[in-house]
C-alpha positions, 0 to 999 in steps of 0.5 A: 502560543507559536505555530508552524506549518511549513512544507519540507523537502529535507533529504535526511538519512534515517535508518531503522531495522525491523524484526521479521519472523523467519522460516516457513511461517514468516514467508507465508505471513509475508505473502498474505500480510506483508509487513507494513513499513509505515515510516518508509524513508527511501524517497523523501521528496513528495514530487520524487515519490510521485514520480517513482510511483508513476514509473512503478505503475508504468513498468508493471503495466508493461510487464502485465501486458507482456504476460497477457500477450504471452497468454494470447499466443498460448490461446491461439496455439491451443484454441482454448476458449476458457484460456481466452476468457482468462486472458481477457480477465488478466488484460482487464485487471492490468488496467486497474492500475490506471486510477492509481496512475491518475492519483499519483499524477494528481498528487503532484499538483500544488495545493489550492484555496479549495484543496489546501492539503493538496490532492494526496487523498486521491491516492487513498481513494484509488486504494479503495478501488483496488480493494474493491477489485480484490473483493471482486476477484474473490467473489468471481473465483469463489463462484466459479469454483463452486460452479465447477464443483457442482457441475464439473466441466472437463478441462481440455488442452491440459498442457496448454492450460498449465503453460498459460497458468505458469506464465500468468503466475510468474508475470503477476507475482513479479509485478506484485513483488515490484509494486509492494517494494516500491509502495513501501519505499515511497510510503504508498498504501494504495500501491502496496494494495495494487501489488496485492491485487496482482498477487491475487491474479497470480493465485488465480493462475496458480490455481489453473496450474494445480487444477490441470495437474490434478486432472492429469493425475486422474483427480477431476475435482482437483480443479474446483477444490484448488479454486476454493483454496485460492478463494480463501487465499484471496480473502486473506490478501483482501483483509490485509489490503483493506486494513491498510487502505482503510487505516489511511482513510481513517487517518490511522498511523503506526503507534510506533510513529507517535511514540517516536515523535513524543520521545524526539520532542520530549528530548528537545531543549526547552520542552517541559512536556509533550501534551499531545502528538497527532499524525496522519498520512495523506497519500504517501506524505505524513503530517503532524500536529503537536502540543508542547509545554514550555517553562512559564517564564519562557518569553514569546520569542524563545517559545517560538524558537523552541517550537521552530526547533522542535519542528525541524527535529520532527522533519529530521526524525521522519523524512516523509513528514510534509508538514508540522504544526507545533504549539507551545504553551506555558506548562501550568496552563490548563486546557480551558485557558488556551488562547 
């Protein structure tokens, strides 16, 4: 039996295409359930990916800060207490990116005797925090909409309220698109979830605009009704974010990755069969463990060579693969006979 478990920072090109449904339905689905690029490969090096993640968090924090400051100006000009509360909410939501920033920074630290796989799992834990914040946004939006439905409150300064909502929506949606794009690029489910979190804040601001418009047209219940619709939209986003984050925590991967790994290994010279392939993400890095069958007459040194070559085959096929542990067994050996 031969085993390999070596870190790699290979810069191999790896192109692939994905089919996306077009039209309104495709666009709608992309908003609430963005396509998961589990095998994203634009940034191969682990440290570089962490740097890109930190830069994305910094830039988006600045963008959200500018958005909130613009809303502060509207608050000062309008004197609206309700807008002031919404602005404080946006400031506090912007700070939820801090745990992710810390997680990316921790992920750059070298593995230790205690944390032998490194600190990449901190990123997945930060994703849990983001999911909790999205859930909280859904609860707050739902409770507030229900309260206004049962006890309507007149909306003052409609023009200013609408302006603040437009600013909030534009800023948050830009940040959402940016975080999701970078999260896919580096393979970070937590950063994608944080992008979805920004999108929920954008939905909340959009509700403000639509509600103010409804009131302006003489439909006072438009505000709480739109609020309930936005709550439902946030729950859809929550489902997507929670699914991706919990899959990472449960070591879930796209089955297509496993299929592709099995095909690549089976085509390797000297490999008679592929017994098993296991893969998991830790943060934004992929790890694999495979068991191969080789001809019983293969010498130990040749089996070692086959396993070593198979390892490099995987790192070429999956640029984000950080470690690969390859075992080679005689083809006739049963499970109970393994060393």
